[in-house]
C-alpha positions as CSV (number, residue, x, y, z in Angstrom):
1,M,0.0,0.0,0.0
2,T,1.1,3.6,-0.7
3,P,2.0,5.3,2.6
4,L,0.3,8.5,3.5
5,L,2.2,11.6,2.5
6,P,2.4,14.9,4.4
7,L,-0.1,16.7,2.0
8,D,-2.6,13.9,1.5
9,G,-6.1,15.5,1.6
10,I,-4.9,18.9,0.4
11,R,-6.2,20.0,-3.0
12,V,-4.3,22.5,-5.1
13,I,-5.7,24.3,-8.1
14,D,-2.7,25.1,-10.3
15,A,-3.5,27.8,-12.7
16,S,0.1,28.6,-13.5
17,R,2.2,28.1,-16.6
18,V,5.8,27.7,-17.8
19,L,8.2,27.1,-14.9
20,A,8.0,29.0,-11.5
21,G,4.4,28.2,-10.7
22,P,4.4,24.6,-12.1
23,F,7.6,23.9,-10.1
24,A,6.0,25.1,-6.9
25,T,2.9,23.0,-7.4
26,M,5.0,19.9,-8.4
27,L,6.8,20.2,-5.1
28,L,3.4,20.1,-3.4
29,A,2.2,17.2,-5.6
30,D,5.3,15.2,-4.8
31,L,4.4,15.6,-1.1
32,G,1.0,14.2,-1.7
33,A,-1.3,17.1,-2.6
34,D,-4.0,16.5,-5.2
35,V,-2.9,19.1,-7.9
36,I,-5.3,19.9,-10.6
37,K,-3.6,21.8,-13.4
38,I,-5.9,24.2,-15.2
39,E,-4.9,24.8,-18.8
40,S,-6.4,26.9,-21.6
41,P,-7.6,25.1,-24.7
42,E,-4.1,25.9,-26.2
43,G,-2.4,24.3,-23.2
44,D,0.6,25.4,-21.2
45,E,3.0,26.8,-23.7
46,T,5.9,24.6,-22.6
47,R,4.0,21.7,-24.1
48,T,5.2,22.9,-27.4
49,W,8.8,23.6,-26.3
50,G,10.2,20.5,-28.1
51,P,11.8,18.4,-29.4
52,P,12.6,16.3,-27.5
53,W,9.2,14.8,-26.8
54,W,7.9,11.9,-24.7
55,G,5.9,9.7,-27.0
56,D,4.0,11.0,-29.9
57,P,4.6,14.7,-30.5
58,T,0.8,15.2,-30.9
59,D,0.4,14.3,-27.2
60,R,2.3,17.6,-26.6
61,R,4.4,16.2,-23.7
62,S,7.7,17.9,-24.3
63,A,10.6,17.0,-22.1
64,Y,10.5,20.5,-20.7
65,F,6.8,20.2,-19.8
66,A,7.3,16.8,-18.3
67,S,10.1,18.0,-16.0
68,V,7.8,20.1,-13.8
69,N,4.3,18.5,-14.2
70,R,4.5,15.0,-12.8
71,N,1.9,14.0,-10.2
72,K,-0.8,16.3,-11.6
73,R,-4.1,16.0,-13.4
74,S,-5.0,18.3,-16.3
75,V,-8.3,20.1,-16.8
76,V,-8.9,22.3,-19.8
77,L,-11.0,25.4,-19.1
78,D,-11.4,28.6,-21.2
79,L,-11.2,31.2,-18.5
80,R,-12.0,33.9,-21.1
81,A,-15.6,32.5,-21.3
82,D,-18.3,32.7,-18.6
83,D,-18.8,28.9,-18.4
84,G,-15.1,28.4,-18.0
85,R,-14.9,30.8,-15.1
86,A,-18.0,29.3,-13.6
87,A,-16.5,25.8,-13.6
88,F,-13.2,27.2,-12.3
89,D,-15.1,28.7,-9.4
90,L,-16.7,25.4,-8.6
91,L,-13.3,23.8,-8.5
92,L,-12.0,26.5,-6.2
93,A,-14.8,25.7,-3.8
94,T,-13.3,22.2,-3.4
95,A,-9.7,23.4,-2.9
96,D,-7.3,24.5,-0.2
97,L,-4.9,26.4,-2.3
98,L,-4.9,28.3,-5.6
99,V,-1.5,29.0,-7.3
100,H,-1.2,31.2,-10.4
101,N,1.5,33.3,-12.1
102,Y,-0.7,35.8,-14.0
103,R,0.0,39.5,-13.9
104,P,-2.5,41.4,-11.8
105,A,-4.5,42.9,-14.7
106,T,-4.7,39.4,-16.4
107,A,-5.6,37.7,-13.1
108,A,-8.5,40.2,-12.6
109,R,-9.8,39.5,-16.1
110,L,-9.7,35.7,-15.5
111,G,-11.4,35.8,-12.1
112,M,-8.3,35.2,-10.1
113,E,-7.8,38.6,-8.3
114,T,-6.9,37.7,-4.8
115,D,-9.4,39.8,-2.8
116,A,-12.3,38.7,-5.1
117,V,-11.4,35.0,-4.9
118,R,-11.1,35.2,-1.1
119,A,-14.4,37.0,-0.9
120,R,-16.1,34.0,-2.6
121,H,-13.9,31.4,-0.9
122,P,-12.7,32.7,2.5
123,D,-10.9,29.5,3.5
124,L,-8.9,29.4,0.3
125,V,-5.1,30.3,0.3
126,V,-4.0,32.2,-2.8
127,A,-0.4,32.1,-3.8
128,S,0.9,33.9,-6.9
129,V,4.3,34.2,-8.6
130,G,5.0,37.3,-10.7
131,G,7.9,38.9,-12.5
132,F,8.4,42.3,-10.9
133,P,7.3,43.4,-7.4
134,G,5.2,46.5,-6.4
135,A,4.2,49.1,-9.0
136,A,5.9,47.2,-11.8
137,A,3.9,44.0,-11.2
138,D,2.2,44.2,-14.6
139,R,5.4,44.1,-16.5
140,P,6.0,40.8,-18.3
141,A,9.1,38.8,-17.3
142,Y,10.8,35.6,-17.9
143,D,13.8,34.1,-16.0
144,L,16.4,35.6,-18.4
145,L,15.0,39.1,-17.7
146,A,14.9,38.5,-14.0
147,Q,18.5,37.3,-14.0
148,A,19.6,40.5,-15.8
149,V,17.6,43.0,-13.7
150,S,18.3,41.3,-10.3
151,G,22.1,41.6,-10.7
152,L,22.6,37.9,-10.9
153,M,24.1,38.0,-14.4
154,S,26.5,40.8,-13.4
155,I,28.3,38.5,-11.0
156,T,28.1,35.4,-13.2
157,G,31.0,34.7,-15.6
158,T,34.7,35.3,-15.7
159,P,36.5,38.5,-14.9
160,E,37.7,39.0,-18.5
161,G,34.3,38.1,-20.0
162,G,30.9,39.7,-20.0
163,P,27.8,38.9,-17.9
164,V,26.4,35.3,-18.3
165,K,23.1,33.8,-17.2
166,V,23.0,30.7,-15.1
167,G,22.6,27.5,-17.2
168,V,19.1,26.7,-15.9
169,A,16.2,29.1,-15.2
170,M,17.5,29.5,-11.6
171,L,15.2,32.4,-10.5
172,D,12.1,30.6,-11.7
173,L,13.2,27.7,-9.5
174,V,14.1,30.0,-6.5
175,A,10.8,31.9,-6.8
176,G,8.8,28.6,-7.2
177,L,10.5,27.2,-4.1
178,E,9.7,30.3,-2.1
179,C,6.1,30.3,-3.4
180,A,5.7,26.7,-2.2
181,V,7.2,27.5,1.2
182,G,4.9,30.5,1.6
183,A,1.9,28.5,0.6
184,L,2.7,25.8,3.1
185,A,3.2,28.4,5.8
186,S,-0.2,29.9,4.9
187,L,-1.9,26.5,5.1
188,V,-0.4,26.0,8.6
189,G,-1.6,29.5,9.5
190,R,-5.1,28.6,8.2
191,G,-5.2,25.7,10.7
192,R,-4.6,28.3,13.4
193,G,-7.4,30.6,12.3
194,R,-5.6,32.9,9.9
195,V,-6.1,32.5,6.2
196,G,-3.5,34.5,4.2
197,S,-2.2,35.0,0.7
198,V,1.3,34.8,-0.7
199,Q,3.0,36.8,-3.4
200,V,6.5,36.2,-4.8
201,S,8.3,37.9,-7.7
202,L,11.2,36.6,-9.8
203,V,13.1,39.8,-9.6
204,E,12.8,40.3,-5.8
205,A,13.7,36.6,-5.3
206,G,16.7,37.2,-7.5
207,V,18.0,40.1,-5.6
208,T,17.5,38.4,-2.2
209,S,19.2,35.2,-3.6
210,L,22.4,37.1,-4.0
211,I,22.8,36.4,-0.3
212,N,26.5,37.0,0.7
213,V,27.2,39.0,-2.4
214,L,24.4,41.4,-1.6
215,G,25.5,41.3,2.1
216,S,29.0,42.4,1.1
217,F,27.6,45.3,-1.0
218,L,25.3,46.4,1.8
219,A,28.4,46.5,4.1
220,T,30.8,48.2,1.7
221,E,28.8,49.6,-1.2
222,A,31.6,48.2,-3.4
223,E,30.3,46.7,-6.6
224,P,30.9,43.0,-6.7
225,E,33.2,41.5,-9.4
226,R,32.9,38.3,-11.4
227,H,35.1,35.5,-10.2
228,G,34.3,32.7,-12.6
229,N,34.5,29.4,-10.8
230,A,36.2,30.9,-7.8
231,H,34.7,32.4,-4.6
232,P,34.9,36.0,-3.7
233,H,35.6,35.3,0.0
234,I,37.1,31.8,0.3
235,V,40.4,30.5,-1.2
236,P,40.8,27.9,-2.5
237,Y,37.2,27.3,-3.5
238,Q,37.1,26.8,-7.2
239,A,37.8,24.6,-10.3
240,F,41.2,23.2,-11.2
241,S,42.5,21.2,-14.1
242,A,44.2,17.9,-13.3
243,A,46.3,16.0,-15.9
244,D,43.2,14.2,-17.3
245,G,40.1,16.1,-16.2
246,D,38.6,18.9,-14.2
247,L,37.6,19.0,-10.6
248,V,36.6,21.4,-7.8
249,I,38.2,21.9,-4.4
250,A,36.3,23.7,-1.7
251,A,38.6,24.3,1.3
252,G,36.1,26.2,3.5
253,N,38.3,26.4,6.6
254,D,41.9,26.5,7.7
255,A,42.0,22.8,8.8
256,Q,40.7,21.7,5.4
257,F,43.3,23.8,3.7
258,R,46.1,22.3,5.8
259,R,45.0,18.8,4.9
260,L,44.8,19.9,1.2
261,L,48.5,21.0,1.4
262,E,49.5,17.6,3.0
263,V,47.8,15.7,0.1
264,L,49.5,17.9,-2.5
265,G,52.8,17.9,-0.8
266,V,52.9,21.7,-0.7
267,V,54.7,23.5,2.1
268,D,53.2,26.8,3.4
269,D,55.8,29.5,4.1
270,G,53.3,31.3,6.3
271,R,51.6,33.4,3.6
272,Y,48.5,31.1,3.5
273,A,47.9,30.2,7.1
274,T,44.5,31.9,7.4
275,N,41.7,32.6,4.9
276,P,42.3,36.4,5.0
277,R,45.9,35.8,4.1
278,R,45.0,33.4,1.4
279,L,42.6,36.1,0.0
280,E,45.5,38.6,0.1
281,H,47.8,36.2,-1.8
282,R,45.1,34.6,-4.0
283,V,47.0,34.9,-7.3
284,E,50.2,33.3,-6.2
285,L,48.5,30.5,-4.1
286,I,46.2,29.5,-7.0
287,A,49.2,29.5,-9.4
288,E,51.1,27.2,-7.1
289,L,48.2,24.8,-6.4
290,S,47.3,24.7,-10.1
291,K,50.8,23.7,-11.1
292,V,50.8,20.8,-8.6
293,I,47.3,19.7,-9.4
294,G,48.0,19.7,-13.1
295,R,50.5,16.9,-12.6
296,R,48.0,14.6,-10.8
297,R,45.4,12.3,-12.2
298,R,42.0,13.6,-11.4
299,D,40.3,10.6,-9.9
300,E,43.3,9.5,-7.9
301,L,43.6,13.0,-6.5
302,I,39.9,13.2,-5.6
303,E,40.2,9.8,-3.8
304,A,43.1,11.1,-1.8
305,L,41.3,14.4,-0.9
306,E,38.2,12.5,0.1
307,A,40.3,10.2,2.4
308,A,41.7,13.4,4.0
309,D,38.2,14.9,4.4
310,V,38.8,17.7,2.0
311,P,35.7,18.6,0.0
312,A,36.5,17.8,-3.7
313,G,34.8,16.3,-6.7
314,P,34.8,15.9,-10.4
315,I,33.1,18.4,-12.8
316,N,30.6,16.0,-14.2
317,D,28.6,16.4,-17.3
318,V,24.8,15.7,-17.0
319,G,25.1,12.1,-18.0
320,E,27.8,11.5,-15.4
321,A,25.8,13.3,-12.7
322,L,22.8,11.1,-13.5
323,A,24.9,8.0,-13.4
324,S,26.3,9.0,-10.0
325,M,22.7,9.2,-8.6
326,E,21.8,5.9,-10.1
327,A,24.9,4.3,-8.5
328,V,24.0,5.3,-5.0
329,S,20.2,4.6,-5.2
330,E,18.8,1.2,-4.4
331,G,16.2,0.3,-7.1
332,G,17.3,3.1,-9.4
333,W,17.0,6.8,-9.2
334,T,14.6,7.9,-11.9
335,D,10.9,6.8,-12.2
336,M,9.2,5.6,-15.4
337,L,5.5,5.9,-16.0
338,E,3.7,5.5,-19.3
339,G,7.0,5.7,-21.1
340,V,8.1,9.0,-19.5
341,R,11.3,8.9,-17.5
342,M,11.3,11.4,-14.6
343,A,13.7,12.7,-12.0
344,P,12.5,12.1,-8.4
345,S,11.8,14.6,-5.7
346,P,15.0,15.2,-3.7
347,I,12.9,15.3,-0.5
348,R,12.8,12.1,1.6
349,V,10.0,11.6,4.1
350,D,10.7,9.2,7.0
351,G,13.7,8.0,5.1
352,A,11.7,7.0,2.0
353,R,12.0,8.5,-1.5
354,L,8.9,10.2,-3.0
355,R,8.2,8.1,-6.1
356,A,6.2,9.5,-9.0
357,R,2.6,8.5,-8.8
358,L,1.3,10.1,-12.0
359,P,3.1,10.8,-15.2
360,P,2.9,14.4,-16.6
361,P,-0.7,14.6,-18.0
362,R,-1.8,14.9,-21.6
363,L,-3.7,18.1,-22.3
364,G,-7.2,17.9,-20.7
365,E,-6.7,14.3,-19.9
366,H,-8.8,14.5,-16.7
367,T,-11.3,17.2,-17.6
368,E,-14.4,15.0,-17.9
369,A,-13.8,13.0,-14.8
370,I,-13.0,16.0,-12.6
371,L,-15.8,18.2,-13.8
372,R,-18.3,15.4,-13.6
373,G,-17.5,15.2,-9.9
374,L,-18.6,18.8,-9.5
375,R,-22.1,18.3,-10.8
């Protein structure tokens, strides 16, 4: 029998599209919530972001769409029409949480303006993900724009190169995660007699996600620089090239640094004894370490560093990273349902992995069954 999950009995109406909102609701679905994905007759636009596809392309299950829509059911409603909004409102009456990522003006046209929804359904938690906060909330935004405007691109890349975006839509993921956390907090608050709403924006989440970089700017007002694969405040904490491959070494404290030198056979003349001194002498230290590391074989060096309790590891490509997860997972790491191979949730509950229960749905696959239950 399938064990009870933390969010069993919670119904979520997912009226979001693309990535941030669907990622938030997938986290809730993985934890057991009944997530009903509301799609327009055209469907979530990521359904068309292929190839690659899972199965027949006419099923419109692109690999992109599938990556953030497992464990959900799909209902097609045209919220531009009166009957679509009426059915939507009936669904809201059965739900605990509504999640959407429409801009305020659009949300109002589609019947999702927070105060109006809460007036009709006072026990419903409403969580929304937008692009910009405050007075700019009606501006359109995707992750790329948010990475640029938030300052994230300005600190990503090498000192000699220009700004670079992160390789995945990182701020969509950060905002989606914060939306899910806020929604869960509001559901807990509802149980204590306070029903609230949650708003998260990609740009604000992007600025706050700068964390230590933003903290340093607030303390000094000195504009941060790009450090490539290195760290602005810790040395050595970066990528190196061994004789036959690349690796990273992250010596986060003085004890780890001393053990690193022992493994490499490097003698410190006193210049590198503390992290502030290593920062002061970063250029010569990295040059010395790079020369020694460049003569060692990568895997042999990583094994020696692991034995010395120094954080280090290979720079894997995606296939190697997946293989490493499969190697440490009993029964395999990915899930396969209806021919769709999916990554699992990284959350474990009571020590158990959260396996996929439903494959990413075909467009409108569950419309008839769910709407019939409302009559």
